[in-house]
C-alpha positions as CSV (number, residue, x, y, z in Angstrom):
1,M,49.9,-21.1,-127.1
2,T,49.0,-24.6,-126.1
3,E,48.2,-25.4,-122.5
4,D,48.8,-28.8,-121.0
5,L,45.4,-30.2,-119.9
6,A,47.0,-31.9,-116.9
7,T,48.1,-28.5,-115.5
8,P,45.3,-26.3,-114.3
9,P,45.3,-22.7,-115.5
10,R,47.2,-20.2,-113.3
11,T,43.9,-18.7,-111.9
12,A,42.5,-22.1,-111.0
13,R,45.8,-22.9,-109.1
14,R,45.6,-19.6,-107.3
15,F,41.9,-20.2,-106.4
16,L,42.7,-23.7,-105.0
17,T,45.6,-22.4,-103.0
18,V,43.5,-19.6,-101.5
19,L,40.7,-22.0,-100.8
20,A,43.1,-24.4,-99.0
21,V,44.5,-21.6,-96.9
22,V,41.0,-20.3,-96.0
23,L,39.8,-23.8,-95.0
24,A,42.9,-24.3,-92.9
25,L,42.4,-21.0,-91.1
26,A,38.7,-21.8,-90.6
27,C,39.7,-25.1,-89.0
28,L,42.2,-23.4,-86.7
29,L,39.6,-20.8,-85.7
30,V,37.1,-23.4,-84.8
31,L,39.6,-25.4,-82.8
32,G,40.9,-22.3,-81.1
33,A,37.4,-21.2,-80.2
34,K,36.7,-24.6,-78.7
35,A,39.8,-24.2,-76.5
36,F,38.7,-20.8,-75.2
37,V,34.9,-20.7,-75.5
38,P,33.2,-23.8,-74.0
39,G,30.1,-25.0,-75.9
40,V,31.3,-24.0,-79.4
41,L,31.6,-27.6,-80.4
42,P,30.0,-30.7,-78.9
43,S,31.9,-31.9,-75.8
44,S,32.0,-35.1,-74.0
45,W,31.6,-33.1,-70.7
46,T,28.0,-33.1,-69.7
47,A,25.7,-31.9,-67.0
48,A,25.8,-35.5,-65.6
49,D,29.6,-35.0,-65.2
50,D,29.0,-31.7,-63.3
51,A,26.5,-33.5,-61.0
52,A,28.9,-36.3,-60.4
53,D,31.6,-33.9,-59.5
54,R,29.3,-32.0,-57.2
55,D,28.1,-35.2,-55.5
56,T,31.7,-36.3,-55.0
57,E,32.5,-33.0,-53.4
58,I,29.5,-33.3,-51.1
59,T,30.2,-36.8,-50.0
60,T,33.9,-36.1,-49.5
61,T,33.2,-33.1,-47.3
62,A,30.5,-34.9,-45.3
63,R,32.8,-37.9,-44.7
64,R,35.7,-35.6,-43.6
65,M,33.6,-33.4,-41.4
66,M,31.8,-36.4,-39.7
67,S,35.2,-38.1,-39.1
68,D,36.4,-35.0,-37.4
69,F,33.1,-34.7,-35.5
70,V,33.3,-38.2,-34.0
71,N,37.1,-38.3,-33.4
72,L,37.8,-36.2,-30.4
73,D,40.5,-36.4,-27.8
74,Y,40.5,-34.5,-24.5
75,N,44.3,-33.9,-25.0
76,D,43.7,-32.1,-28.4
77,I,40.1,-30.9,-28.0
78,D,40.9,-27.3,-29.1
79,A,42.4,-28.5,-32.4
80,D,39.7,-31.1,-32.9
81,T,36.8,-28.6,-32.4
82,K,38.5,-26.0,-34.6
83,R,38.6,-28.6,-37.5
84,V,34.9,-29.2,-37.1
85,L,34.2,-25.4,-37.1
86,G,36.1,-25.2,-40.4
87,Y,33.3,-27.2,-42.0
88,A,30.5,-25.2,-40.3
89,T,28.1,-22.5,-41.4
90,G,24.6,-21.3,-40.4
91,K,22.7,-22.9,-37.5
92,F,25.2,-25.7,-37.0
93,K,28.1,-23.2,-36.6
94,T,26.0,-21.1,-34.2
95,D,24.9,-24.1,-32.1
96,Y,28.4,-25.8,-32.1
97,S,30.1,-22.5,-31.1
98,N,27.6,-21.9,-28.3
99,D,28.1,-25.4,-26.9
100,L,31.9,-25.4,-27.3
101,V,32.8,-24.2,-23.8
102,E,30.7,-26.9,-22.2
103,L,31.9,-29.6,-24.7
104,T,35.5,-28.7,-24.1
105,A,35.1,-28.7,-20.3
106,L,33.2,-32.0,-20.1
107,T,35.6,-33.7,-22.5
108,R,38.6,-32.7,-20.4
109,Q,36.9,-33.4,-17.1
110,R,36.0,-36.9,-18.1
111,R,39.2,-37.5,-20.1
112,A,37.1,-38.5,-23.0
113,V,38.4,-40.0,-26.2
114,S,36.1,-40.8,-29.0
115,T,37.3,-42.7,-32.1
116,G,35.0,-43.4,-35.0
117,D,34.6,-44.5,-38.5
118,V,32.3,-43.2,-41.2
119,L,30.5,-46.2,-42.6
120,K,28.3,-44.8,-45.2
121,V,27.4,-41.4,-46.8
122,G,24.3,-41.0,-48.9
123,I,22.9,-38.0,-50.7
124,G,19.1,-37.6,-50.4
125,Q,18.2,-34.3,-52.0
126,V,20.6,-32.0,-53.8
127,D,20.6,-28.9,-56.0
128,E,23.2,-26.3,-56.8
129,K,23.0,-24.7,-53.3
130,T,21.8,-27.3,-50.8
131,A,22.2,-31.0,-50.1
132,I,20.5,-33.3,-47.6
133,V,23.0,-36.0,-46.6
134,S,22.7,-39.1,-44.4
135,V,25.9,-40.3,-42.6
136,A,26.3,-43.5,-40.6
137,V,29.1,-43.7,-38.1
138,D,30.4,-46.2,-35.5
139,T,32.2,-44.8,-32.5
140,K,34.2,-46.2,-29.6
141,V,34.3,-43.9,-26.5
142,T,36.5,-44.1,-23.4
143,N,36.3,-41.8,-20.4
144,T,36.5,-41.9,-16.7
145,T,33.2,-43.7,-16.3
146,T,34.1,-46.5,-18.8
147,E,37.6,-46.8,-17.1
148,A,36.0,-47.1,-13.7
149,A,33.6,-49.8,-14.9
150,K,36.5,-51.7,-16.3
151,K,38.4,-51.5,-13.0
152,A,35.3,-52.8,-11.2
153,G,35.1,-55.7,-13.7
154,K,31.8,-54.3,-15.1
155,G,32.7,-53.5,-18.6
156,P,35.4,-53.5,-21.3
157,G,36.5,-50.0,-20.6
158,Y,34.8,-48.4,-23.6
159,Q,31.4,-47.9,-25.0
160,E,30.6,-48.6,-28.7
161,L,27.8,-46.5,-30.3
162,G,26.4,-46.3,-33.8
163,Y,24.8,-43.2,-35.1
164,M,22.9,-42.0,-38.1
165,F,23.1,-38.2,-38.8
166,K,21.2,-36.0,-41.2
167,L,23.3,-33.1,-42.5
168,T,22.0,-30.1,-44.3
169,M,24.8,-28.8,-46.4
170,N,25.1,-25.4,-48.2
171,H,27.3,-24.4,-51.0
172,V,29.1,-21.3,-49.8
173,G,31.7,-19.8,-52.1
174,D,33.5,-22.7,-53.6
175,R,32.9,-25.1,-50.7
176,W,30.2,-27.3,-49.3
177,L,29.7,-26.6,-45.5
178,I,27.5,-28.1,-42.8
179,A,24.5,-25.8,-42.1
180,D,22.6,-28.2,-39.8
181,L,23.3,-31.5,-38.1
182,E,20.6,-33.7,-36.7
183,V,21.0,-37.1,-34.9
184,I,18.5,-39.5,-36.4
185,R,19.4,-42.5,-34.2
């Protein structure tokens, strides 16, 4: 019996077939594990990406909350303050809640409207649970006093104010909330 040298023996062909199948299965297992078990293979997602996502979440929350905080209208004061409380926790929530009756009464009595823009948000210190954030805002306030001054020819009918706030934010559940608010200037 003469074997053709170009054709491998039957056992060699079987071995190569089994080897190819085993290698294909191994590749599928590794790729499948990567899809379901993070960290099995090197990834382009890094701790820096996690930190960037966290920082974006913090600055977005701070910007939204401070916008709600400085944009108040006596006609919608209940809804406005409810939005602010939606971002509140800890000391800030307690203090704001305690001052709410007086804030609401004064806002309505003086027919106050405050419109504002968040100019800048900067993160000072941050870890997984707490962030210290600075927020700069400009506001324009109209009320019975500014309107009276305008009628008397003693002012434009509004008051422009700039503020710098220091926020302490806590990670609660899956959200960043304002735990303390301090007026810096």
